[in-house]
VEXFIBA-563224 format. One line per 2 residues: number of its first residue (from 1); for each residue x, y, z of C-alpha. Coordinates in steps of 0.05 Angstrom, whole numbers, plus 32768, in hexadecimal, padded with zeros to 4 digits. Layout:
BEGIN
NUM = X,Y,Z ~ ...
***
This chain:
BEGIN
1 = 80ED,8CA2,8B76 ~ 80E7,8CD8,8BB0
3 = 80A1,8CEF,8BC0 ~ 80AB,8D2F,8BA1
5 = 80B5,8D14,8B5B ~ 8074,8CE6,8B5B
7 = 804F,8D26,8B72 ~ 8027,8D3C,8B3F
9 = 7FF5,8D7C,8B38 ~ 7FB2,8D63,8B50
11 = 7F89,8D6F,8B10 ~ 7F47,8D7B,8B2D
13 = 7F46,8D9D,8B70 ~ 7F48,8DE7,8B71
15 = 7F78,8DF5,8BA9 ~ 7FC1,8DCC,8BAC
17 = 7FC5,8DA3,8BE9 ~ 7FED,8DC2,8C25
19 = 8016,8D85,8C32 ~ 8045,8D6B,8BFF
21 = 8038,8D23,8C08 ~ 7FF8,8D0C,8BE9
23 = 7FC1,8CED,8C12 ~ 7FC2,8CA0,8C0B
25 = 7F81,8CA2,8BE2 ~ 7F9B,8CD1,8BAF
27 = 7FDA,8CAB,8BA9 ~ 7FAF,8C6D,8BA3
29 = 7F87,8C8F,8B6D ~ 7FC3,8CA7,8B47
31 = 7FDD,8C63,8B43 ~ 7F9B,8C4A,8B2B
33 = 7F92,8C79,8AF5 ~ 7FAA,8C6B,8AAA
35 = 7FDE,8CA8,8AA3 ~ 7FFF,8CAA,8AE3
37 = 8003,8C5C,8AF6 ~ 8043,8C48,8AD9
39 = 8080,8C70,8ACC ~ 80AB,8C3D,8AA8
41 = 80A7,8C56,8A61 ~ 80E2,8C52,8A2E
43 = 80F9,8C86,8A00 ~ 80E1,8C59,89C3
45 = 809D,8C52,89E5 ~ 8095,8C9E,89DE
47 = 80AA,8C95,8991 ~ 8075,8C5F,8987
49 = 8040,8C83,89A9 ~ 804E,8CC6,898A
51 = 804B,8CA5,893F ~ 800F,8C81,894D
53 = 7FED,8CC2,896A ~ 800B,8CEF,8935
55 = 8002,8CCD,88F1 ~ 7FB8,8CC0,88EC
57 = 7F96,8CA6,88B1 ~ 7F92,8CEC,889E
59 = 7FD4,8CE4,8878 ~ 7FA6,8CC0,8841
61 = 7F85,8D03,883A ~ 7FC1,8D2D,882E
63 = 7FC7,8D25,87E3 ~ 7F7A,8D3F,87DE
65 = 7F8F,8D79,880C ~ 7FC8,8D87,87DE
67 = 7F97,8D88,87A5 ~ 7F71,8DBE,87CA
69 = 7FAC,8DE6,87E3 ~ 7FD2,8DE3,879D
71 = 801F,8DDA,8799 ~ 803D,8E18,87B5
73 = 800E,8E20,87F8 ~ 8006,8DD3,87FE
75 = 8052,8DCB,880C ~ 805A,8E03,8832
77 = 8025,8DF7,8860 ~ 803B,8DAB,8865
79 = 8082,8DBD,8878 ~ 806C,8DFA,88A6
81 = 803D,8DD1,88CA ~ 8074,8D9F,88D8
83 = 80A0,8DCF,88F3 ~ 8071,8DEF,891B
85 = 8056,8DB2,893D ~ 8095,8D9A,894A
87 = 80A7,8DDD,896B ~ 806B,8DDA,8996
89 = 8077,8D91,89A8 ~ 80B8,8DA3,89C1
91 = 809A,8DDA,89ED ~ 806C,8DA8,8A0D
93 = 80A2,8D78,8A1A ~ 80CD,8DB2,8A39
95 = 8091,8DC5,8A64 ~ 8084,8D84,8A7E
97 = 80B2,8D8A,8AB4 ~ 80C2,8DD4,8ABE
99 = 80AA,8DDF,8AFD ~ 80E2,8DB8,8B27
101 = 80C4,8D7C,8B4C ~ 8082,8D7D,8B26
103 = 806D,8D5A,8AEB ~ 8036,8D73,8ABD
105 = 8017,8D2A,8AA9 ~ 7FDB,8D45,8A84
107 = 7FCD,8D7E,8A56 ~ 7F9C,8D9F,8A86
109 = 7FCC,8D9D,8ABC ~ 7FFB,8DCB,8A97
111 = 7FC0,8DF6,8A86 ~ 7FAF,8E02,8ACD
113 = 7FF7,8E15,8ADE ~ 7FF9,8E48,8AA3
115 = 7FB4,8E65,8AAA ~ 7F9D,8E57,8AEA
117 = 7F76,8E1E,8B0C ~ 7F32,8E2C,8AF3
119 = 7F40,8E4C,8AB0 ~ 7F72,8E1C,8AA3
121 = 7F42,8DE7,8AA2 ~ 7F0A,8E0E,8A7C
123 = 7F45,8E18,8A44 ~ 7F64,8DD9,8A36
125 = 7F33,8DA0,8A4F ~ 7EF9,8DAC,8A1C
127 = 7F26,8DB7,89E6 ~ 7F4D,8D77,89F5
129 = 7F0D,8D52,89FD ~ 7EF2,8D6B,89BF
131 = 7F38,8D53,899A ~ 7F3A,8D11,89B7
133 = 7EF0,8CFE,89B8 ~ 7EEF,8D20,896F
135 = 7F2B,8CF3,8959 ~ 7F0C,8CB4,8977
137 = 7ECF,8CC1,8952 ~ 7EEE,8CCE,8910
139 = 7F1B,8C8A,8919 ~ 7EDC,8C64,8925
141 = 7EC8,8C7A,88E0 ~ 7F0A,8C74,88BE
143 = 7F0F,8C2C,88DF ~ 7ECD,8C1A,88C6
145 = 7ED5,8C3C,8886 ~ 7F17,8C15,8877
147 = 7EFA,8BD4,888D ~ 7EC8,8BDE,885D
149 = 7EF4,8BF2,8828 ~ 7F1E,8BAF,8838
151 = 7EE0,8B83,8834 ~ 7ECC,8BA1,87EB
153 = 7F0F,8BA0,87D4 ~ 7F1E,8B53,87E7
155 = 7ED4,8B3C,87D4 ~ 7EBB,8B6A,879F
157 = 7E7A,8B3B,878F ~ 7E68,8B36,87D7
159 = 7E26,8B52,87F4 ~ 7E36,8B9C,8808
161 = 7E39,8BA5,8853 ~ 7E22,8BE6,8870
163 = 7E54,8C15,888F ~ 7E2F,8C15,88CC
165 = 7E44,8BD1,88DB ~ 7E8B,8BD5,88CC
167 = 7E92,8C0E,8901 ~ 7E71,8BE2,8930
169 = 7E9F,8BA7,891C ~ 7ED9,8BD9,8927
171 = 7EBF,8BF4,8968 ~ 7EBA,8BA8,8983
173 = 7F05,8BAA,8983 ~ 7F07,8BE4,89B1
175 = 7ED3,8BC3,89E4 ~ 7F0F,8B94,89F1
177 = 7F4C,8BBF,89E7 ~ 7F30,8BFD,8A14
179 = 7F3A,8BD3,8A56 ~ 7F82,8BD5,8A4E
181 = 7F95,8BFD,8A87 ~ 7FC7,8C31,8A78
183 = 7FFA,8C50,8A41 ~ 802F,8C1D,8A4E
185 = 7FFE,8BE5,8A42 ~ 7FED,8BFB,8A01
187 = 8034,8BFF,89E4 ~ 802F,8BC1,89C1
189 = 7FEC,8BD5,899E ~ 800E,8C1A,898F
191 = 804E,8BFF,8974 ~ 8020,8BD1,8940
193 = 7FFD,8C15,8931 ~ 803F,8C38,8924
195 = 805A,8C05,88F6 ~ 801B,8C03,88CE
197 = 8018,8C50,88C3 ~ 805E,8C48,88A4
199 = 8044,8C13,887E ~ 8008,8C2E,885E
201 = 8025,8C74,884E ~ 8060,8C49,8828
203 = 8029,8C21,8801 ~ 8004,8C5D,87F4
205 = 8042,8C89,87D4 ~ 8061,8C49,87B7
207 = 801D,8C33,8792 ~ 801A,8C7E,8779
209 = 805C,8C7B,875D ~ 804C,8C34,8739
211 = 800F,8C50,8719 ~ 8038,8C8D,8702
213 = 801C,8CCC,86F2 ~ 7FDA,8CCC,86D4
215 = 7FC8,8CE1,868A ~ 7FB2,8D30,8686
217 = 7FBE,8D35,86D1 ~ 7FAB,8D81,86E5
219 = 7FC6,8DA6,8723 ~ 7F98,8DDD,8724
221 = 7F5E,8DE7,8753 ~ 7F21,8DBC,874C
223 = 7EE9,8DE8,8764 ~ 7EC6,8E0F,872C
225 = 7EB8,8E4D,875A ~ 7EE5,8E78,877B
227 = 7EBF,8E6E,87BF ~ 7EC7,8E22,87B6
229 = 7F11,8E28,87AE ~ 7F16,8E51,87ED
231 = 7EE9,8E24,8816 ~ 7F14,8DE8,87FB
233 = 7F51,8E0C,880E ~ 7F39,8E15,8859
235 = 7F24,8DCF,885C ~ 7F66,8DB3,8848
237 = 7F87,8DE3,887B ~ 7F5C,8DBD,88B1
239 = 7F78,8D77,8894 ~ 7FBA,8D8D,8897
241 = 7FB0,8DA5,88DF ~ 7F8D,8D62,88F0
243 = 7FCB,8D3C,88CF ~ 7FFB,8D5D,8904
245 = 7FD5,8D50,8949 ~ 7FF9,8D2A,8977
247 = 8001,8D5D,89AB ~ 7FC2,8D49,89D4
249 = 7FE0,8D0E,89EC ~ 8027,8D25,89F6
251 = 802D,8D36,8A41 ~ 8005,8CF5,8A4C
253 = 803A,8CCC,8A28 ~ 8072,8CF2,8A4A
255 = 8050,8CE0,8A90 ~ 8062,8C98,8A7E
257 = 80B0,8CA4,8A81 ~ 80D5,8C9F,8ABF
259 = 80FA,8CE3,8AD7 ~ 812D,8CF4,8B08
261 = 8153,8D39,8B0C ~ 8192,8D1E,8AED
263 = 8167,8CFC,8AB5 ~ 812A,8D24,8AA3
265 = 80F3,8D04,8A7D ~ 80FB,8D3B,8A45
267 = 8139,8D18,8A2D ~ 811E,8CD2,8A1C
269 = 80DD,8CF7,8A06 ~ 80F8,8D23,89D8
271 = 8122,8CEB,89B7 ~ 80E2,8CC5,89AA
273 = 80C0,8D04,898E ~ 80FB,8D11,895F
275 = 80F9,8CC8,8940 ~ 80AE,8CCF,893E
277 = 80B2,8D11,8919 ~ 80DF,8CEF,88E5
279 = 80B1,8CBC,88E0 ~ 807A,8CED,88D3
281 = 80A0,8D0F,889E ~ 80AC,8CCB,8879
283 = 8062,8CBB,887E ~ 8045,8D00,8869
285 = 8073,8D23,8835 ~ 8077,8CE9,8806
287 = 802F,8CD6,8806 ~ 8017,8D1D,8800
289 = 8047,8D36,87C7 ~ 804D,8CF2,87A0
291 = 7FFE,8CE6,87A5 ~ 7FEF,8D2E,878D
293 = 8023,8D28,8757 ~ 800D,8CE6,873D
295 = 7FC0,8CFA,8739 ~ 7FC1,8D45,873D
297 = 7F7D,8D60,8752 ~ 7F57,8D21,873F
299 = 7F72,8D03,877B ~ 7F3D,8CE4,87AB
301 = 7F35,8CFF,87F7 ~ 7F56,8CBB,8805
303 = 7F8E,8CA6,87DE ~ 7F81,8C5E,87E3
305 = 7F41,8C66,87BA ~ 7F67,8C85,8780
307 = 7F98,8C48,877C ~ 7F63,8C16,876D
309 = 7F93,8BE3,875C ~ 7FB5,8BB4,876B
311 = 7F7B,8B9B,8794 ~ 7FA3,8B71,87C6
313 = 7FD4,8BAF,87D7 ~ 7F97,8BE0,87E4
315 = 7F77,8BAA,8811 ~ 7FB5,8BA3,883A
317 = 7FBD,8BEE,8845 ~ 7F75,8BF8,8858
319 = 7F83,8BBF,8887 ~ 7FC0,8BE4,88A1
321 = 7F95,8C21,88AA ~ 7F69,8BFA,88D6
323 = 7F9E,8BDD,8901 ~ 7FBE,8C22,890C
325 = 7F7A,8C43,891B ~ 7F72,8C10,894D
327 = 7FAF,8C29,8971 ~ 7FA6,8C70,8969
329 = 7F5D,8C6C,8985 ~ 7F7A,8C4D,89C3
331 = 7FAB,8C84,89CC ~ 7F79,8CBF,89C4
333 = 7F4A,8C93,89F5 ~ 7F7B,8C91,8A2C
335 = 7F77,8CDA,8A42 ~ 7F2E,8CD7,8A3D
337 = 7F29,8C9B,8A69 ~ 7F60,8CBA,8A9B
339 = 7F2F,8CFD,8AA2 ~ 7EEC,8CD4,8AA0
341 = 7F0B,8CA5,8ADA ~ 7F27,8CDC,8B00
343 = 7EEB,8D03,8B01 ~ 7EC5,8CC6,8B16
345 = 7EF4,8CB3,8B4F ~ 7F04,8CFA,8B69
347 = 7ECA,8D22,8B5F ~ 7E91,8CEF,8B63
349 = 7EBC,8CC5,8B95 ~ 7EB1,8C7F,8B72
351 = 7EE6,8C4A,8B8B ~ 7F1D,8C3D,8B55
353 = 7F04,8BFE,8B45 ~ 7F09,8BCE,8B02
355 = 7EBC,8BD0,8AFD ~ 7EC1,8C1F,8AF7
357 = 7EF1,8C19,8AC4 ~ 7EC8,8BE2,8A9F
359 = 7E8B,8C0C,8A9C ~ 7EAB,8C52,8A89
361 = 7ED3,8C34,8A50 ~ 7E9F,8C0B,8A30
363 = 7E6D,8C4B,8A36 ~ 7EA5,8C75,8A16
365 = 7EB1,8C48,89DD ~ 7E63,8C3A,89D2
367 = 7E5A,8C89,89D3 ~ 7E90,8C94,899C
369 = 7E76,8C5D,8971 ~ 7E2F,8C75,8974
371 = 7E44,8CB9,895D ~ 7E70,8C9E,8924
373 = 7E38,8C75,8908 ~ 7E0D,8CB1,8909
375 = 7E3D,8CE3,88E9 ~ 7E6E,8CC0,88BA
377 = 7E80,8CF6,888A ~ 7EC5,8CF2,8897
379 = 7EF1,8D28,8872 ~ 7EC1,8D62,8887
381 = 7EC4,8D4F,88CF ~ 7F11,8D4F,88CA
383 = 7F13,8D93,88B1 ~ 7EE3,8DAB,88E2
385 = 7EFC,8D89,891E ~ 7F41,8D97,8904
387 = 7F3C,8DE4,8907 ~ 7F13,8DE8,8943
389 = 7F3A,8DC1,8978 ~ 7F7A,8DAA,8957
391 = 7F94,8DEE,8941 ~ 7F90,8E08,898C
393 = 7FAD,8DC7,89B0 ~ 7FE0,8DBC,897B
395 = 7FF4,8E02,8961 ~ 7FED,8E38,8991
397 = 7FD7,8E1F,89D9 ~ 801F,8E0B,89E6
399 = 8039,8E4A,89CC ~ 800B,8E75,89FB
401 = 8020,8E47,8A37 ~ 8066,8E51,8A22
403 = 8062,8E9B,8A24 ~ 803A,8E9E,8A66
405 = 806B,8E6A,8A8B ~ 80AF,8E7D,8A6C
407 = 80A3,8EC5,8A5F ~ 80DA,8ECE,8A25
409 = 80F1,8F17,8A1E ~ 80C6,8F42,89EE
411 = 80D9,8F3E,89A6 ~ 810D,8F08,89B2
413 = 810F,8ECF,8981 ~ 80E4,8EA1,89AD
415 = 80B2,8ED9,89B5 ~ 80AD,8EE4,896B
417 = 80AB,8E97,895D ~ 8074,8E8E,898A
419 = 8045,8EC7,897A ~ 8050,8EB4,8931
421 = 803A,8E6A,8941 ~ 7FFD,8E89,8968
423 = 7FE6,8EB2,892F ~ 7FF0,8E7B,88FE
425 = 7FC7,8E4A,8927 ~ 7F92,8E80,8935
427 = 7F86,8E8A,88EA ~ 7F84,8E39,88E7
429 = 7F50,8E39,8918 ~ 7F27,8E6A,88FC
431 = 7F2B,8E5A,88B0 ~ 7F29,8E0A,88B4
433 = 7EEA,8DFE,88D5 ~ 7EC8,8E2D,889C
435 = 7EDE,8DF9,8868 ~ 7ECC,8DBC,8892
437 = 7E89,8DD7,88A1 ~ 7E78,8DE4,8858
439 = 7E91,8D9E,8848 ~ 7E62,8D7E,887F
441 = 7E25,8DA5,8865 ~ 7E31,8D93,881D
443 = 7E33,8D48,8830 ~ 7DF7,8D4F,8860
445 = 7DCB,8D64,8826 ~ 7DCD,8D1B,8807
447 = 7DD8,8CF3,884B ~ 7DA7,8CC5,8867
449 = 7DAF,8CB0,88B0 ~ 7DC6,8C69,88BA
451 = 7DBA,8C59,8874
***
């Protein structure tokens, strides 16, 4: 590989270097940072990573979201989201190597190119951090909750153990796994996670069919008041937005794939993305539609709760969720580790060392664990974070960057599509946090800390 191809934008200096060759120190740092260290990924790595990043445990909440949206709007929003996010994902993959000889290895580097050095950082980094840290906290809660359900299902007569301890047990795995240095080294974890997500989705819809349509099932809205119905609708929008959120780690995943002018990285990456999206459709649509069809508006916010029996199957599904969430946590944590380590090494001039990595990553895992234990109301948090940060980074930031960089002709098809995505994304961003916040407030009234 020529020096030009390895040359990446230097994320944290304000002015680009005069010389094209990087200084020895910077090259050493890039070889040490988790995202730019190895470029030998295969297209199927991108498929695993994207499935793991995209199919969250949020899929189990889709039937409940459907019950708050109703048949018509629900199906429309699911399909629209699938199409829009696939389109914005394609834009991200295309934009990764739009400037000849450069690769935008991180979301914020693309942001800096589109919006300018300073503004790009201010626009992208806070949102990306909210998404990634938000996902990590929510996954801590999900992992802990699923472990607890597994324990309670397998051993229903045992002494009940507090959720706090289960979150701690779940976190203990990450105190070990977080020390895997880069994306390619977590491929095994990611593959296991991707297989698990397919498995528990299949269990969820197959077991629903097995149960059959419940007696006097109803498909109307459950809330008594109009305002309740509207707020629930908003919250469900956030849940759906959260379900399609793999965009925050797309460029970082693509950065691990080798690239030459003849064979750009976008070809294998896109192949992986298409496979991943087919898997996403196979996971999402059957669960959402069959789950709602069988249980109607009585469905729980986690479909596995509605399917109490057979116990061994539900226990197994919960265990699969735990394994999947372990993989997802790592994929979302990697860009955060990369950012923290970049700041430590480039801004604060620490030496790149294993010790630095050990301290940074343990502190981060401990932080997400502590927040998860403090605020474990799961579905409200989903709607809130979903709207707040997922909508921009998934639905409309890629479109804005595309308009800024590609400058499609006014009123051309591309121009229209992008503006439609931006408008829909903005609506999502404004509406769904409202619903999520209301859910959190209602839950918080009866909540006791560390109970």
